[in-house]
N, C-alpha and C positions, 0 to 999 in steps of 0.2 A: 545466408547467415548460419553459423553453427556456434557451438559452445566454445570454440577456440577463438573466434573473432568477437564474441560478445562476453564481456567481463565486467564485474562490478568491484567497487571498493567503497568503504565507508565514506560518507560525506564529511567534509571538514567546514570549518567557518568560512573559508575562502570560496566555497562552492555556492554561497547563498545567493549571489547575484544570478549566476548562470542557471541555478535551480529555479529561481523565481521566473526567469525568462522562459525555461522549458515548460514549466507547469502552466503558466498563463497562456502560452502558445498552443499546447496540447488541449486545454480544457475550454479556452474561450475563443480561440479563433476558428473560423468555419473552414477547417482543413482536417483531413483524416477521418476515420470513422468513429474514433473514440470522443470526439469533441462535444461539448454540451452547449454550443453556442445558440442553438435554437430553443434551449430551455432556460439559460441563465446568462445574463450579461455581467458587465464589470469584471473585476479581477478574481482570480482563483485563490491567490494567497499573496502575502507580503513578505519582504525580506526579514522583518522583525518576527513574524511567526515562524518563519523557517529556521532563523537562528535560535529561537527558543526550543523548537522541536529537536534539532541536532544537539543541543546541549542537554536534553532531558535524559536521565538515566532510564535504561530498559526501553528506550525508544531509538531504534536503529535505522538510519537513513543510508541507502545506498544508491550510488550513481554509476552510470555507464558513460565514461568520458570519451570524447572523440580524440583520437591521436593521429600523428602525421603518417603513421603506417597503417592505421585501421586495426592494429593489434595491441596487445598489452604492453609490448616492448617499445612502442612508439612514444614520442613525447606528446604530452597532452596540449591540446590547442586552446583549452579554456572553455570550449563548448561541451554541453552535455547532451547526449542522445537518448538517454532513458534514466529512470529513477524508480524507486520503490522504497517503502518504509515498513518496519516491522515493530510492533510494540508488544512486549511481553507482559502478561498480566496473570498473577497467581492469587490464591486465597490470601497469601501473606500481604498483598498489596491493597486489600479492601478492608471495610469495617470488620469489627469483631462479630458482627451479626451475621456474617457470611457463613454458609455451611460448606463442608467438605464434600459436596456432591459432584465437584469438578466443573460447575458452571462458570467459575471464575478462573480456571486454569486455561488460558487461551492465548493466542497470538493474534493481534488485529493487524491485518495487512491493508495499507492504504498508500496515498501519494504515488500511485502507479501511473507512469506516463512513458510513452515511446514517442520519439519524434516522428511526425506524420510521414516524413520521406521514407522511414524505415518500417512503417506499419505494413502488415500483410506479408512480412518476410520471415516470421517465426522468432523475431527479437523479443516480443512480449512474453511468448511462451518460455523462452529460456530465462528471462528476468523473473517471471513468476515462480518457476520451478526452483531457482536459486533461493529466492525468499522463503519459500515454503520449506526447503531443506534446512535453511538457517533456523527458521522458527521451530521446526520439529526437533532438531538437536538441542535447542535451548529448553524446550518443554521436557525433553528426556532427562536434562540435567537436574530439572525441578524433581522429577520422579526419583532419581538416584538419591537426592538429598532427603527425601521423605521415607526411604525404604524402611528406616528403623521405626517410623511411626506407624507403619501398617496401614497407610492412608491409600485407597485406590481412587484415582481420579481420572475423569474423562478428559481428553485434550481435544481443543478445537481451534481451527483456523477461522477467523471471521473477517468480514469486510462489509462495507456499505456501499450501495450503488443508488443512483438516482432512479426514481420511477419513470415510467414512460420511455424506458430504454430497453425494449424487448430483445434487440441484437446483443446488448452488452450482458443482459441476464443469461441469455443462451450460450454465450461465450464461457462464462463461469460455470454454468451448469454442466457443460461438456467436460470441465476440469473437476468435477465432483463437489461443487458448492450447491447448496440448496436454500431457498428461503426459509428462515426459521420462525416467521411471524412477527419478529420485532420491527418496528418502524417508527419514524418521528417525522414531523413536518420539516421541510427544508428551513433552516435558520434564516429568518428574514431580518438580520441585523447589519447587512452590508459588509460584513468581514470577509465573506467567501463568495461573494457576487450577489446579483439582483435577480431573484426569479422572475420569469416571464409569463408564468401562469401560477394561480393560486393553489392548485392541488398538488404541487410537487411535494414528494416525500423521500426520505432516505430509507431504503430497504436493507435489512441486515441478512447477509448470506453466511453460512457456516459449513465447514467440512470437518467430520470427525476424523481424527487421525490416531494412529497407533504409535506409541513412543516407548 
């Protein structure tokens, strides 16, 4: 696989069904190395949740569609082979109590999935790199808008991963992400699956970027 055969486009409302199928397959089926089936049961997401995310401003969902030719120029089959989301957050999006220390100028990367049959072929690396490039460009645009305010901000790429996934943590660490100490218990509300152990946590990773 290479950058010419792996391509992304922004998700649309019509992608919700295929997106739900891909995410629940990748995260909840015991297939591929990125699944969470041994830690969480039930569903990963719902069509209603995905439709809400796609419609939310500053939250961009990208999909890698399967085509008849395997290339961008082919006709889409309706199946999705990968996806990733980027949510842009700046100080202007938080409460007035937030300070301009850069802590709230970040892009959160989530909803990252690659179909199990394509895992281990470099597809995930290409998708993640594309999302990071998109995020960095948007954070740079924020900087350009603030140039007259003489405000220096640190930019961060952040994401959350499940605890008890050392291989996944190592994957992101090789790509420059580090644990920042922020964590929270896995939400046991049934909306994103049913934890199979009581000590599951969501660990936050971050990467400082220059924009």
